[in-house]
C-alpha atoms as one frame of an Amber mdcrd trajectory, in Angstrom:
protein
 -13.963 -53.388-101.547 -15.715 -56.274-103.281 -18.016 -56.643-100.275 -18.959
 -52.971-100.503 -19.698 -53.352-104.226 -21.487 -56.735-104.260 -22.536 -57.311
-100.646 -20.566 -59.244 -98.023 -22.621 -62.429 -98.328 -21.680 -62.870-101.987
 -17.995 -62.364-101.272 -17.953 -64.822 -98.361 -19.790 -67.357-100.501 -17.292
 -66.808-103.317 -14.419 -67.268-100.857 -15.702 -70.515 -99.338 -16.925 -71.948
-102.630 -13.705 -70.884-104.332 -11.718 -72.572-101.581 -13.579 -75.816-102.250
 -12.981 -75.594-105.993  -9.272 -74.703-105.785  -8.645 -77.395-103.153 -10.146
 -79.926-105.538  -8.016 -78.493-108.347  -4.895 -79.068-106.239  -5.901 -82.622
-105.444  -6.456 -83.451-109.122  -3.555 -81.435-110.601  -1.709 -83.702-113.073
   1.513 -81.644-113.139   3.383 -78.990-111.169   2.363 -75.973-113.273  -1.337
 -76.531-112.586  -0.585 -77.287-108.933   1.251 -73.953-108.649  -1.619 -72.044
-110.262  -4.077 -73.815-107.971  -2.050 -72.875-104.897  -2.052 -69.188-105.850
  -5.777 -69.352-106.605  -6.453 -71.046-103.273  -4.701 -68.235-101.433  -6.668
 -65.648-103.409 -10.016 -67.303-102.698  -9.380 -67.902 -99.004  -7.993 -64.393
 -98.606 -11.308 -62.861 -99.689 -13.088 -64.217 -96.643 -11.987 -62.579 -93.402
 -12.535 -58.871 -94.013 -15.899 -59.349 -95.728 -17.045 -61.784 -93.034 -16.023
 -59.406 -90.239 -17.933 -56.587 -91.918 -20.961 -58.879 -92.252 -20.828 -59.770
 -88.546 -20.558 -56.101 -87.598 -23.650 -55.268 -89.640 -25.597 -58.195 -88.169
 -24.772 -58.327 -84.454 -24.715 -55.704 -81.724 -22.227 -57.710 -79.625 -19.488
 -57.437 -82.229 -16.683 -58.487 -79.896 -18.367 -61.790 -79.112 -19.246 -62.423
 -82.760 -15.757 -61.613 -84.052 -14.213 -63.675 -81.243 -16.250 -66.742 -82.170
 -15.433 -66.202 -85.837 -11.698 -65.845 -85.125 -11.679 -68.987 -82.976 -12.113
 -71.118 -86.074  -8.555 -70.605 -87.283  -6.605 -71.889 -84.232  -9.037 -74.770
 -83.680  -8.704 -75.796 -87.327  -4.948 -75.445 -86.917  -5.123 -78.287 -84.395
  -7.607 -80.604 -86.100  -6.820 -80.328 -89.802  -3.054 -81.100 -89.804  -3.734
 -84.260 -87.785  -6.555 -85.300 -90.101  -4.575 -84.458 -93.238  -1.530 -86.329
 -91.953  -3.569 -89.426 -91.176  -5.396 -89.383 -94.510  -2.168 -88.703 -96.378
  -0.409 -91.605 -94.685  -3.271 -93.985 -95.468  -4.345 -92.897 -98.940  -1.778
 -90.441-100.310  -1.277 -86.686-100.463  -4.021 -86.009-103.021  -6.684 -87.265
-100.635  -5.157 -85.212 -97.842  -5.343 -82.023 -99.932  -8.925 -82.875-100.922
  -9.974 -82.458 -97.277 -10.155 -78.740 -98.015 -12.839 -79.334-100.614 -14.653
 -81.878 -98.448 -14.939 -79.333 -95.612 -15.511 -76.193 -97.683 -18.235 -77.426
-100.059 -20.882 -78.316 -97.434 -19.902 -75.183 -95.519 -20.617 -73.079 -98.601
 -23.980 -74.783 -99.098 -24.905 -74.319 -95.431 -23.870 -70.670 -95.541 -25.876
 -70.077 -98.720 -29.011 -71.639 -97.234 -28.918 -69.956 -93.813 -27.408 -66.466
 -94.271 -29.605 -63.933 -95.967 -28.407 -61.509 -98.621 -26.931 -58.215 -97.412
 -27.358 -55.093 -99.551 -24.058 -53.601-100.724 -23.077 -50.277 -99.175 -21.494
 -48.882-102.355 -23.090 -50.728-105.290 -22.368 -47.975-107.805 -18.726 -47.313
-106.924 -16.135 -49.142-109.015 -13.565 -51.007-106.953 -10.526 -49.373-108.520
 -11.995 -45.892-108.094 -11.435 -46.319-104.353  -7.718 -47.024-104.575  -6.522
 -43.490-103.903  -3.597 -42.569-101.704  -5.008 -39.531 -99.925  -8.251 -41.080
 -98.573  -6.307 -44.191 -97.526  -3.718 -42.108 -95.676  -6.390 -40.009 -93.987
  -8.228 -43.106 -92.755  -5.097 -44.731 -91.346  -4.061 -41.455 -89.681  -7.213
 -41.066 -87.583  -5.980 -41.198 -83.965  -8.187 -44.085 -82.714  -7.399 -46.148
 -85.818  -3.710 -45.215 -85.811  -3.198 -46.190 -82.181  -5.199 -49.387 -82.474
  -3.358 -50.192 -85.700   0.033 -49.817 -84.029  -1.109 -52.043 -81.163  -2.391
 -54.636 -83.632   0.915 -54.498 -85.514   2.796 -55.330 -82.311   0.298 -58.066
 -81.454   0.626 -59.571 -84.940   4.427 -59.409 -84.607   4.300 -61.439 -81.373
   1.725 -63.846 -82.792   3.856 -64.502 -85.865   6.977 -65.060 -83.773   5.140
 -67.440 -81.448   3.588 -69.443 -84.269   6.996 -69.781 -85.923   9.242 -70.520
 -82.967   7.442 -71.694 -79.820   8.153 -75.415 -80.459  11.777 -74.663 -81.369
  12.141 -72.514 -78.251  10.856 -75.332 -76.041  13.282 -77.783 -77.662  16.363
 -75.545 -77.739  15.939 -73.547 -74.508  14.141 -76.046 -72.270  15.370 -79.336
 -73.711  11.966 -80.788 -74.567  11.534 -83.502 -77.146   9.787 -82.568 -80.360
   6.743 -84.540 -79.215   6.605 -82.706 -75.881   7.062 -79.329 -77.534   4.374
 -80.211 -80.063   1.929 -81.105 -77.278   2.406 -77.721 -75.593   2.164 -75.987
 -78.967  -1.156 -77.739 -79.604  -2.370 -76.649 -76.165  -1.439 -73.067 -77.059
  -3.763 -73.152 -80.077  -6.566 -74.770 -78.082  -6.382 -72.030 -75.450  -6.293
 -69.381 -78.162  -9.362 -70.887 -79.803 -11.255 -70.845 -76.503  -9.869 -67.453
 -75.490 -11.007 -65.588 -78.609 -14.755 -65.662 -77.801 -14.079 -65.000 -74.108
 -11.915 -61.939 -74.753 -14.398 -60.737 -77.379 -17.297 -61.058 -74.950 -15.265
 -59.300 -72.277 -14.635 -56.418 -74.684 -18.384 -56.035 -75.194 -18.850 -55.780
 -71.439 -15.952 -53.641 -70.200 -14.570 -52.016 -73.369 -12.092 -52.852 -76.104
  -8.854 -51.579 -74.576  -9.563 -52.923 -71.052 -10.207 -56.407 -72.441  -7.123
 -56.274 -74.671  -5.047 -54.987 -71.733  -6.197 -57.963 -69.680  -5.036 -60.332
 -72.426  -1.661 -58.710 -73.103  -0.819 -58.326 -69.406  -1.414 -62.031 -68.864
   0.733 -62.605 -71.935   3.620 -60.510 -70.647   3.623 -62.628 -67.483   3.409
 -65.850 -69.484   6.240 -65.033 -71.859   8.348 -64.009 -68.872   7.651 -67.415
 -67.358   8.833 -69.033 -70.584  12.191 -67.308 -70.136  12.844 -67.763 -66.406
  10.602 -70.707 -65.528  11.445 -74.415 -65.508   9.400 -77.541 -65.144   6.330
 -78.800 -66.960   3.680 -77.074 -64.880   5.386 -73.673 -65.085   5.610 -73.987
 -68.858   2.026 -75.251 -69.044   0.838 -72.107 -67.240   3.022 -69.994 -69.529
   1.450 -71.692 -72.555  -2.016 -70.940 -71.202  -1.069 -67.282 -70.719   0.341
 -67.093 -74.247  -2.878 -68.481 -75.697  -4.956 -65.882 -73.843  -2.559 -63.115
 -74.926  -2.844 -64.022 -78.582  -6.616 -63.601 -78.319  -6.058 -59.821 -78.320
  -7.586 -59.540 -81.797 -11.076 -60.323 -80.474 -10.904 -57.016 -78.572  -8.920
 -54.798 -80.919 -10.550 -55.735 -84.235 -14.005 -54.577 -83.060 -12.287 -51.372
 -81.933 -11.565 -50.560 -85.576 -15.202 -51.126 -86.479 -16.308 -48.813 -83.669
 -14.557 -45.929 -85.435 -15.530 -46.659 -89.040 -18.783 -45.585 -90.656 -21.034
 -48.183 -92.237 -19.736 -47.223 -95.693 -16.100 -47.461 -94.586 -16.164 -50.758
 -92.719 -15.690 -53.167 -95.595 -12.778 -51.634 -97.488 -11.533 -49.702 -94.459
 -11.194 -52.760 -92.250  -9.580 -54.724 -95.074  -7.040 -51.947 -95.582  -6.253
 -51.742 -91.862  -5.906 -55.517 -91.536  -3.607 -55.751 -94.543  -1.439 -52.916
 -93.186  -0.792 -54.350 -89.745  -0.522 -57.970 -90.905   2.086 -57.241 -93.571
   4.241 -55.315 -91.097   3.576 -57.757 -88.260   4.779 -60.634 -90.443   8.339
 -59.459 -89.762   8.002 -61.085 -86.329   9.394 -64.363 -87.619  12.505 -62.815
 -89.163  13.247 -60.455 -86.264  12.790 -63.118 -83.601  14.839 -65.676 -85.521
  17.732 -63.242 -86.005  17.599 -62.241 -82.325  17.671 -65.882 -81.254  20.693
 -66.578 -83.489  22.630 -63.553 -82.276  21.632 -63.248 -78.607  19.911 -66.496
 -77.654  16.356 -67.750 -77.229  15.957 -66.263 -73.769  16.594 -62.748 -75.109
  14.274 -63.328 -78.078  11.334 -64.391 -75.919  12.095 -61.753 -73.291  11.700
 -59.259 -76.137   8.240 -60.658 -76.898   7.286 -60.309 -73.230   8.481 -56.704
 -73.326   6.398 -55.952 -76.408   3.252 -57.329 -74.767   3.993 -55.350 -71.612
   4.449 -52.244 -73.744   1.055 -52.839 -75.356  -0.527 -53.001 -71.903   1.120
 -49.755 -70.799  -0.001 -47.900 -73.935  -3.575 -49.108 -73.576  -3.668 -48.170
 -69.896  -2.551 -44.664 -70.842  -5.173 -44.442 -73.593  -7.853 -45.633 -71.184
  -6.852 -42.936 -68.708  -7.245 -40.415 -71.523 -10.697 -41.770 -72.326  -9.780
 -43.539 -75.576 -10.650 -47.008 -74.339 -14.334 -46.368 -73.845 -16.448 -48.686
 -75.981 -18.674 -46.733 -78.338 -20.259 -47.401 -81.699 -20.879 -43.855 -82.931
 -21.494 -44.768 -86.550 -23.668 -47.862 -86.134 -26.801 -47.278 -88.183 -27.663
 -50.893 -88.889 -30.355 -52.972 -87.227 -28.724 -55.516 -84.872 -29.980 -59.090
 -84.832
């Protein structure tokens, strides 16, 4: 909504610059109360970024799947590099210097973004943000069949992603008897594959369609998670890890699908609303998988994740047969670059 009112560039710049400032605030906080406030502020600043940035990419590039895939690849790759860097800096110099890495990375990024990305005109400059928070229009947007189906699929994908991010190392230790170091190595490989897979799946979605590309990813994932359950040995689990990383690149295909069915005026707030909806519900993946593992065992828990990915593939195959998987951009009135 802020991107629609002010323009996406301003919001992204606020998010990255705000991340730098709040990271520095955390590093310099003299007592817990200020540290707590800084943590909340950091989450608020960083949380402004993704929806506005995705809307900006959609307005700028014709190949939205590729662009969103490259953009999304930053998170898993940073998830590998930054904890290692922060741990090393923290061990050598203390936790304040480790936390300050956020500011050290974000500040030059904000300056580079400001100098290279041109201003985008807001789509709704005269509409107050709170005037758009109305139940009926929100419900009508979420109930549109293409958005509803893609939203349900994204919810399931987010559920599996959350469960995997929470429990894959524990699963490898408890079910397969790996050491924590061995499990951590495979977990790191999972994020590397996901980081590489995001642009590839996004590019594939531009070529063959959103649902076909996502079906490719989730089908590979169903096989991989099945291998986690029944397979043994390093190489089997390495292949399973590769498949899981490709599967969790589904967002590079499904997120552009939302944009394909939103008008230019709806994309900013509409995409943010959709993303919030499926992420909040998908976050239950950690709780549900943990409870299942406690009650029925890790093999049943991960077999359930394989079943969910297989179910996603079946649904998308059905929707493709009905013609819903065709890639179209009916509302794109912007000039691609």
